[in-house]
C-alpha positions as CSV (number, residue, x, y, z in Angstrom):
1,M,-93.6,243.4,34.4
2,A,-95.5,240.8,32.5
3,L,-99.2,240.0,32.9
4,F,-98.6,236.6,34.5
5,D,-95.6,237.4,36.7
6,N,-96.0,235.7,40.2
7,K,-99.5,234.5,39.4
8,K,-100.9,231.1,40.1
9,V,-102.8,229.5,37.2
10,I,-105.4,226.7,36.9
11,I,-105.6,225.3,33.4
12,I,-108.6,223.3,32.1
13,G,-108.1,222.1,28.6
14,D,-110.6,220.5,26.2
15,R,-110.1,217.0,24.7
16,D,-111.4,218.1,21.3
17,G,-109.9,221.6,21.5
18,I,-106.6,222.6,23.1
19,P,-105.4,220.1,25.8
20,G,-104.1,221.3,29.2
21,P,-100.5,220.3,28.7
22,A,-100.3,222.4,25.5
23,I,-101.6,225.5,27.3
24,E,-99.1,224.7,30.1
25,E,-96.2,224.7,27.7
26,C,-97.3,228.1,26.4
27,L,-97.4,229.6,29.9
28,K,-93.9,228.3,31.0
29,T,-92.2,231.5,29.7
30,T,-94.7,233.9,31.2
31,G,-93.6,233.7,34.8
32,A,-96.9,232.0,35.9
33,E,-97.0,229.1,38.4
34,V,-99.3,226.3,37.1
35,V,-100.9,224.8,40.2
36,F,-103.3,222.5,38.3
37,S,-103.5,221.4,34.7
38,A,-106.1,218.9,33.3
39,T,-107.7,217.9,30.0
40,E,-111.4,217.3,30.3
41,C,-114.1,216.0,27.9
42,F,-117.1,218.3,27.7
43,V,-120.1,216.6,26.3
């Protein structure tokens, strides 16, 4: 049983760091369900 099996995940990426879609791609193989993914600019 993996850490993210059957879990719902909210992803908030950073424009100058790691964007949300990149994190989402990494989580696709973990069994997690991405319910929200966004890339924000924190100033």
